[in-house]
C-alpha angles and dihedrals in degrees: 000000000000088000090059091048090053093049091048089049091047091050094051091047091051090052093047092051091047091053092048091051090050095047091051093062095066107170120224108260120236117240113255117242120252115259119252118255113260093006091130122145111259119193117218087213124055118248092232091058090052095046090049090051091050092049092049091050089049090052091048090051095050092043093063 
């Protein structure tokens, strides 16, 4: 039983040391490109229509 405990402790220690080694190799992050002007997201359907549809579906589910 003690042997299993030693194996588990060694395995956890190996994982911890591997994680430390990987986290020490932080790559330098590339700068993000600037967004294009006017490249916003436009929805073809109004948010109010989607919200109304969700509320009506919720009422229909609760009614049954």
